[in-house]
C-alpha positions as CSV (number, residue, x, y, z in Angstrom):
1,S,90.1,74.9,145.0
2,F,92.9,75.4,142.5
3,P,93.0,77.7,139.5
4,F,94.2,74.8,137.4
5,P,91.7,71.8,137.9
6,C,94.1,69.3,136.3
7,M,96.6,69.8,139.1
8,H,96.8,67.7,142.3
9,K,97.3,69.0,145.8
10,E,101.0,68.0,145.8
11,D,101.5,70.4,142.8
12,S,100.5,73.4,144.9
13,A,104.1,74.8,144.7
14,I,103.9,74.8,140.9
15,D,100.4,76.3,141.2
16,R,101.8,79.2,143.2
17,T,104.7,79.7,140.8
18,A,102.3,80.0,137.9
19,I,100.1,82.4,139.8
20,E,103.1,84.6,140.7
21,A,104.2,84.5,137.1
22,L,100.7,85.6,135.9
23,Y,100.8,88.5,138.4
24,R,104.2,89.7,137.3
25,I,103.0,89.6,133.7
26,S,100.0,91.8,134.6
27,Q,102.4,94.2,136.2
28,T,104.4,94.8,133.0
29,L,101.8,97.5,132.1
30,H,103.2,99.6,134.9
31,E,106.9,98.9,133.9
32,T,106.9,99.8,130.2
33,T,104.6,101.3,127.6
34,V,106.4,99.6,124.7
35,P,104.7,96.4,123.5
36,A,107.9,94.8,122.3
37,L,109.6,95.3,125.7
38,A,106.4,94.0,127.5
39,L,106.5,90.8,125.4
40,Q,110.1,90.3,126.1
41,K,109.4,90.5,129.8
42,V,106.5,88.0,129.3
43,L,108.7,85.5,127.5
44,A,111.3,85.8,130.3
45,E,108.6,84.8,132.8
46,V,107.6,81.9,130.4
47,Q,111.1,80.6,130.2
48,A,111.5,80.7,134.0
49,L,108.1,78.9,134.3
50,F,109.0,76.3,131.7
51,P,112.8,75.7,132.0
52,G,114.7,74.4,129.0
53,T,112.3,75.8,126.5
54,M,112.5,78.4,123.7
55,A,109.6,80.9,123.5
56,S,108.5,83.5,121.0
57,A,105.7,86.0,120.5
58,E,104.3,86.5,117.0
59,L,101.8,89.4,116.3
60,L,99.4,89.5,113.4
61,N,100.3,92.5,111.1
62,P,97.0,93.9,109.8
63,D,98.7,95.4,106.8
64,T,100.3,92.2,105.5
65,N,98.0,89.7,107.3
66,Q,101.1,87.8,108.4
67,L,102.6,86.7,111.7
68,E,105.7,88.6,112.5
69,T,108.0,87.8,115.4
70,E,108.0,90.6,118.0
71,A,110.1,89.0,120.7
72,S,111.9,85.7,121.4
73,V,114.1,84.1,124.0
74,G,116.2,80.9,123.9
75,F,116.4,80.7,120.1
76,P,119.8,80.6,118.3
77,P,120.5,83.8,116.4
78,D,118.3,84.3,113.3
79,E,116.2,81.2,114.0
80,A,113.0,82.8,115.3
81,I,109.8,82.5,113.3
82,T,108.9,85.5,111.1
83,G,106.7,86.3,108.2
84,L,104.3,83.3,108.4
85,K,101.0,83.5,106.7
86,L,97.8,82.4,108.5
87,G,97.5,78.7,108.3
88,Q,101.2,78.2,107.6
89,G,103.0,75.9,110.0
90,L,101.8,75.1,113.5
91,T,102.0,78.8,114.4
92,G,99.9,79.9,111.5
93,W,97.4,77.0,112.2
94,A,96.8,78.2,115.8
95,A,96.4,81.8,114.6
96,L,94.0,80.8,111.8
97,H,91.7,78.7,113.9
98,G,92.1,80.6,117.2
99,R,92.8,77.4,119.1
100,P,95.9,76.0,120.9
101,V,97.9,73.3,119.1
102,R,100.3,70.9,120.9
103,S,102.6,68.7,118.9
104,P,104.5,66.0,120.8
105,D,106.9,65.4,117.9
106,V,107.1,68.0,115.2
107,L,109.0,65.7,112.9
108,L,105.9,63.6,112.6
109,D,103.5,66.6,112.2
110,P,102.9,67.5,108.5
111,R,101.9,71.0,109.5
112,Y,105.3,71.8,111.0
113,I,107.8,74.1,109.2
114,Q,111.3,73.8,110.5
115,V,112.9,76.9,111.7
116,C,115.0,75.7,114.6
117,P,116.7,72.3,114.1
118,Q,116.8,71.6,117.8
119,T,113.0,71.7,118.1
120,R,111.2,68.3,118.7
121,S,108.0,69.4,120.5
122,E,106.0,72.6,120.2
123,L,103.1,74.3,122.0
124,V,101.3,77.3,120.3
125,V,98.4,79.2,121.9
126,P,96.6,82.2,120.3
127,M,96.3,85.6,121.9
128,L,92.7,86.7,121.6
129,S,91.1,90.1,122.2
130,A,88.0,90.6,124.3
131,S,85.9,90.2,121.1
132,G,87.7,87.0,120.1
133,E,89.9,88.6,117.4
134,V,93.3,86.9,117.0
135,L,96.1,89.4,118.0
136,G,98.9,86.9,117.6
137,V,100.3,83.7,119.2
138,L,102.7,82.6,121.9
139,N,105.0,79.8,120.8
140,L,106.8,77.4,123.1
141,E,109.4,74.9,121.8
142,S,111.5,72.2,123.4
143,P,114.4,70.0,122.2
144,E,112.7,67.1,124.0
145,P,109.9,65.1,122.4
146,D,106.5,65.1,124.2
147,A,107.7,67.9,126.5
148,F,104.3,69.6,127.0
149,S,101.3,68.2,128.8
150,A,97.7,69.4,129.2
151,W,98.8,71.3,132.2
152,H,101.4,73.2,130.2
153,E,98.8,74.0,127.6
154,Q,96.4,75.3,130.3
155,V,98.9,77.5,132.0
156,F,100.3,78.7,128.7
157,S,96.8,79.6,127.6
158,L,96.3,81.7,130.8
159,V,99.6,83.4,130.1
160,A,98.5,84.2,126.6
161,G,95.2,85.6,127.9
162,E,96.9,87.9,130.4
163,T,99.4,88.9,127.7
164,S,96.5,89.8,125.4
165,R,95.0,92.0,128.1
166,V,98.4,93.7,128.7
167,L,98.9,94.3,124.9
168,T,95.4,95.6,124.5
169,R,95.9,98.2,127.2
170,L,99.3,99.2,125.8
171,W,97.9,99.6,122.4
172,Q,95.1,101.7,123.7
173,F,97.6,103.9,125.6
174,D,99.7,104.2,122.4
175,H,96.5,105.1,120.4
176,L,95.6,107.8,122.9
177,R,99.2,109.1,122.8
178,R,99.3,109.2,119.0
179,T,95.9,110.9,118.9
180,S,97.1,113.6,121.3
181,T,100.2,114.1,119.2
182,H,98.0,114.3,116.0
183,L,95.8,116.9,117.6
184,E,98.7,119.0,118.8
185,V,100.2,119.0,115.3
186,L,96.8,119.7,113.7
187,I,96.3,122.8,116.0
188,D,99.8,124.0,115.1
189,I,99.1,123.5,111.4
190,A,95.9,125.5,111.7
191,R,97.8,128.3,113.3
192,S,100.4,128.3,110.5
193,L,97.8,128.2,107.7
194,V,95.9,131.3,108.8
195,T,99.1,133.3,108.3
196,K,99.5,132.3,104.7
197,R,98.1,134.6,102.0
198,E,100.0,133.4,98.9
199,L,98.4,130.3,97.5
200,G,101.6,128.5,96.4
201,D,103.2,129.0,99.8
202,L,100.0,127.8,101.5
203,L,99.8,124.6,99.4
204,Q,103.4,123.8,100.0
205,T,102.9,124.3,103.8
206,I,99.9,121.9,103.7
207,V,101.8,119.0,102.0
208,A,104.9,119.5,104.2
209,R,102.9,119.5,107.4
210,A,100.7,116.5,106.3
211,R,103.8,114.3,106.5
212,E,104.1,115.2,110.2
213,I,100.6,113.9,111.0
214,I,101.0,110.5,109.2
215,P,104.5,109.3,108.5
216,C,104.6,108.9,104.7
217,R,107.0,109.0,101.8
218,L,105.2,111.6,99.7
219,S,102.4,114.1,100.1
220,V,100.7,115.9,97.3
221,I,97.7,118.2,96.5
222,F,95.7,118.2,93.3
223,L,93.4,121.1,92.6
224,R,90.7,121.2,89.9
225,K,91.5,123.3,86.9
226,P,88.8,126.0,86.5
227,N,86.0,125.1,84.1
228,S,87.4,121.7,83.3
229,Q,87.2,118.0,84.2
230,E,90.9,117.8,85.2
231,L,92.9,117.8,88.3
232,V,96.3,119.5,88.3
233,L,99.2,118.7,90.6
234,S,99.6,122.0,92.6
235,A,102.1,121.0,95.4
236,S,104.1,118.0,96.5
237,H,106.6,117.2,99.3
238,G,108.9,114.3,99.8
239,P,111.8,113.4,102.0
240,E,114.1,115.9,100.2
241,G,111.5,118.7,100.2
242,P,109.3,120.0,97.4
243,L,109.3,117.9,94.2
244,P,109.6,119.7,90.8
245,D,106.9,117.7,89.1
246,S,103.8,118.2,87.0
247,E,100.8,116.0,86.5
248,V,97.2,116.3,85.1
249,I,94.6,113.7,85.9
250,S,91.2,113.3,84.4
251,L,88.3,113.2,86.9
252,E,87.2,109.9,85.3
253,E,90.6,108.2,85.9
254,S,92.2,106.6,89.0
255,A,91.2,106.5,92.6
256,I,92.0,110.2,92.9
257,G,89.3,111.2,90.5
258,T,86.9,108.8,92.3
259,A,87.7,110.5,95.6
260,F,87.0,113.9,94.1
261,R,83.8,112.9,92.3
262,R,82.3,110.9,95.2
263,R,83.7,113.3,97.9
264,K,84.9,110.3,99.8
265,T,88.2,109.2,101.2
266,I,89.7,106.4,99.1
267,E,92.4,104.0,100.2
268,V,94.7,102.0,97.9
269,L,96.7,99.3,99.7
270,D,98.9,98.1,96.8
271,L,99.6,100.8,94.1
272,P,101.9,98.6,91.9
273,K,99.1,96.1,91.5
274,T,96.4,98.6,90.6
275,E,95.7,100.7,87.5
276,E,96.9,103.9,89.0
277,H,98.7,105.7,86.1
278,H,99.6,108.9,87.9
279,F,103.2,109.3,89.2
280,P,104.4,106.1,87.5
281,H,108.0,107.2,87.7
282,H,107.7,108.1,91.4
283,I,105.8,104.9,92.3
284,Q,108.7,102.9,90.9
285,A,111.6,105.1,91.9
286,E,110.3,105.8,95.5
287,G,108.8,102.3,95.9
288,L,105.4,103.8,96.8
289,V,103.0,101.1,98.0
290,S,99.9,102.5,99.7
291,M,97.9,105.7,99.1
292,L,95.2,107.6,101.0
293,A,93.3,110.2,98.9
294,C,91.0,112.6,100.7
295,P,88.8,115.2,98.9
296,I,89.3,118.8,99.8
297,E,85.8,120.2,100.0
298,Y,84.0,123.2,101.3
299,E,80.3,123.4,102.0
300,G,79.7,120.2,99.9
301,E,81.8,121.3,96.9
302,A,85.1,119.5,96.1
303,I,87.9,121.8,95.0
304,G,90.8,119.3,95.1
305,V,92.3,116.1,96.6
306,L,95.0,115.7,99.3
307,N,97.1,112.5,99.0
308,I,99.7,110.8,101.0
309,Y,101.8,107.8,99.9
310,T,103.8,105.2,102.0
311,D,106.7,103.1,100.8
312,Y,105.5,100.1,102.8
313,P,102.2,98.2,102.9
314,H,99.9,100.1,105.3
315,R,96.3,99.9,106.1
316,F,95.1,103.3,107.3
317,D,93.0,103.0,110.5
318,D,89.9,105.0,111.2
319,A,91.8,107.4,113.5
320,E,94.3,108.2,110.7
321,K,91.5,108.8,108.2
322,R,89.6,111.1,110.5
323,I,92.6,113.2,111.4
324,F,93.6,113.4,107.6
325,E,90.0,114.4,106.7
326,T,90.2,117.1,109.3
327,L,93.4,118.4,107.8
328,A,91.7,118.4,104.4
329,S,88.8,120.5,105.8
330,L,91.2,123.0,107.3
331,S,93.1,123.1,103.9
332,A,89.9,123.8,102.0
333,A,89.1,126.8,104.2
334,A,92.6,128.1,103.9
335,I,92.7,127.6,100.1
336,L,89.4,129.5,99.7
337,N,90.7,132.3,102.0
338,A,93.9,132.6,100.0
339,R,91.9,132.7,96.7
340,L,89.6,135.3,98.2
341,Y,92.5,137.4,99.5
342,Q,94.1,137.2,96.0
343,R,90.8,138.3,94.4
344,I,90.5,141.2,96.9
345,F,94.2,142.2,96.2
346,N,93.6,142.1,92.5
347,S,90.4,144.2,92.9
348,E,92.3,146.7,95.0
349,E,95.1,146.9,92.4
350,V,92.5,147.6,89.7
351,L,90.9,150.3,91.9
352,R,94.4,151.8,92.6
353,R,95.1,151.8,88.8
354,S,91.7,153.4,88.2
355,E,92.4,156.0,90.8
356,R,95.8,156.7,89.3
357,L,94.3,157.1,85.8
358,T,91.6,159.4,87.2
359,T,94.2,161.5,89.0
360,L,96.3,161.6,85.9
361,G,93.3,162.8,83.8
362,L,92.5,165.5,86.3
363,L,96.2,166.6,86.4
364,S,96.3,166.6,82.6
365,A,93.2,168.8,82.4
366,E,94.7,171.2,85.0
367,I,97.9,171.4,83.1
368,A,96.1,172.0,79.8
369,H,94.1,174.7,81.4
370,E,97.2,176.4,82.9
371,I,98.9,176.3,79.5
372,R,95.8,177.3,77.5
373,N,95.3,180.6,79.4
374,P,98.6,182.3,78.7
375,L,98.6,181.0,75.1
376,T,95.2,182.7,74.6
377,V,96.5,186.0,76.0
378,I,99.6,185.8,73.7
379,Q,97.4,185.1,70.7
380,L,95.2,188.1,71.5
381,L,98.2,190.4,71.9
382,F,99.7,189.1,68.7
383,D,96.5,189.7,66.8
384,G,96.4,193.3,68.2
385,L,99.8,194.1,66.8
386,G,98.5,193.7,63.2
387,L,101.8,192.1,62.1
388,E,101.9,190.1,58.9
389,Y,104.5,187.6,57.9
390,P,105.2,186.1,54.5
391,A,104.3,182.5,53.9
392,A,106.8,179.8,54.6
393,S,107.5,179.4,50.9
394,D,108.3,183.1,50.6
395,W,110.8,182.8,53.4
396,A,112.4,179.9,51.8
397,I,112.8,181.9,48.5
398,S,114.2,184.9,50.2
399,F,116.8,183.0,52.1
400,S,117.9,181.1,49.1
């Protein structure tokens, strides 16, 4: 029996070549942990398996929902497919429907979008996850018409399946690595926060370290103004450091107020297309695109909001949201501790001032007592002498 039923016994040499290529593709997991390098190795195997062809791998970007070229071989410079929407071209069609598409002559196919003038026939197969979700596509092109048969489609589909498994494992490894890095940074942040006593210094540390967990353009903290329905910008940090800025937001306005009122993490994917009126100058000047706003709450009570902004379209995944929410929880405890420390410091200052006043009063009473005693003696002695002096007016007359 043969892995490829459409093959005949005389094609066993080709059969073995394909199996060996699939085996080498599966081994790329042990050779690199970078998906782009793994795809480049896969395409090198594809071009060796199908000589005279051009191959590319397009992955679906979840942030833009577009196919972006991750690797390619055989194409002239700057002629690889990039930025295709789902359903656009043969590549987009295969990704949208999750099925292979084989075009014997692309010049006669209305779905084809010309990228490489030499292309006459094309074979595109989707890369699917174990749950059937489209991860991207593998694209095979030839300058010859009708260059691909059902056998090519079958083998290429097997290559796409093995590539999907390799990519999934690499992404899982990368996810674990990033999670481990996030946890290390989070532990280090927690250690640094417990040493901060001054609230302004603490807030600035939080926004600065938040940019280490999730790469972003800007990180800010809004705290609720006491006895009001407003949030006040309390700290911000960008690429150049702290930003000298001020902002007051009503709790009834924008996604930030919603995050505070509902005590729920809010994500905005495209700030320029929403009615977010805070930071209008920064949104335009810095090119801010996506925002994640997480409430800072302690024991069910919100005290502020921690925000991060990216300058590119980004859909925050569940792991990023969880780690960001954990940072917000640590920040809440640190902020309350700083406020409590400030309150205790103020109370101690009041007590010290009260003690100083009490001591000063006792000292004044002691001094008055020490002065009053000799004065009393002097007065008694004076009275005993029986001396009489003229009035002040008489002295004035006599001297005149």
